[in-house]
N, C-alpha and C positions, 0 to 999 in steps of 0.2 A: 504494500500500500504506500502510495506517495505521500509525502508531507504536504501540509497545507501551503498553498501558493499565496504569496503576499498580494494584497489588493492592488489592482492597477490604478495608478493615479494619473488622471487626465488633467492637463492644463486647460484652464478656461480659454475659450476662443475669443479673440478680439474681433468685433464686428467692424468692418471698414467698408465704406462705399467706394466702388470702383469709379463712379462718375458723380459729378456734382448734380444736385437736384436741378432739373431743368436743362441739363446738358444732354444733347442728343447722343445716343449710343452710336459709335461709328459703324458704318456699313452702307449698303445701297438699298434702295427701295424699288419695288416692282412697279411696272406701268399699269398693273391691274391687280385686283384683289384676289388673293389666293387662300386656300385652306388645305389642311392635311387630314386625310382620313385616319381616324383613330383605330380602324380595323386593319387596314393593309398598309398604311404609311404613305400612300400615294399623295402627292401634292398636285393640286389642280386649280384651275381658274374657277372662281365662284360663278355659277350660272346667273345670267341676267335676271330671270324671274325672282331669284333669291335676293339679289341686290336691289331690285325694285321694291320688294317687301320690306327690306331693311330701311330704305329711304323713307317709306311711308311711316314706319314705326318711329324712326328717329327724327322726323321732321319737327315735332313740337319741342325738341330739346335745345336749350341755349348752348352755344359753343363752349361755355365755361363749366357746364354741368357734367358730372360723370354719368355717362349713359346708363351704366348698369344700375345706378341708384335712382336716376330720374325717370326711367321708363315705367309706365304703368304695368301692373302685373299681366294684363291681357296681351301685351306686346310679346311676352315670352311664349304664348300659346298660338301665335299667328301661324295658320296652317301652311302659308307660302314659304315659311322658313324651313320646311322639310324638303329634302332632296336626296339623291342617291349618289354614291361614289361612282365616278365614271369607270373606275377600274374593277372594283369588287362587287358593285351593285348594292352594297348594304345601305340601309337608311341612315341619313344624317340629319341632325337638327342644328341650324345655325343660330348664333346669337342675334338679337335684333339690333345690332349696332356693328360698326366697323372701326377698328383701331387703325388710324391713318396718320402717320407722322411724316408724310412725304414732303411737307413744307420744310422739314429739316434735312432734306436729302442732299447728299454730296454726289449723287449719281443714280442712275437707274439700272436695274438688272433687266436684261433682255433675254429673249429666247422663249420658246414655247414650253409648256409644262413637260412635254415628253422628252425635252432635252436636258432637264435639270439633273445634276449629278446625284442629289440626295433623294431622288425618287426611288423608293425601294422596289425591288422586283417581287 
């Protein structure tokens, strides 16, 4: 039988911000809205009917309000936010808002979804 092991002592982690508040995270932005399928990992362009439904849901929100808090509860049940993954065909529900920080862009990512390297097979 082995002797008792001494307890492991962990040092507390120091929390540090990588970027200042309000500072854009470096990178490029797409020319179009994309999503990733949680089932198969495919990244694809969000269909226009879904974007139209999002625009209707988000229309009454002021630009400085966080949409996830400002939207009425019925917006989350909007049936036009349902779509299918173009690769695996599984049902997806989209949020009734889009996160778009393109006005902080340093450039745009181009190419069709089928050309993206991080698109899982």
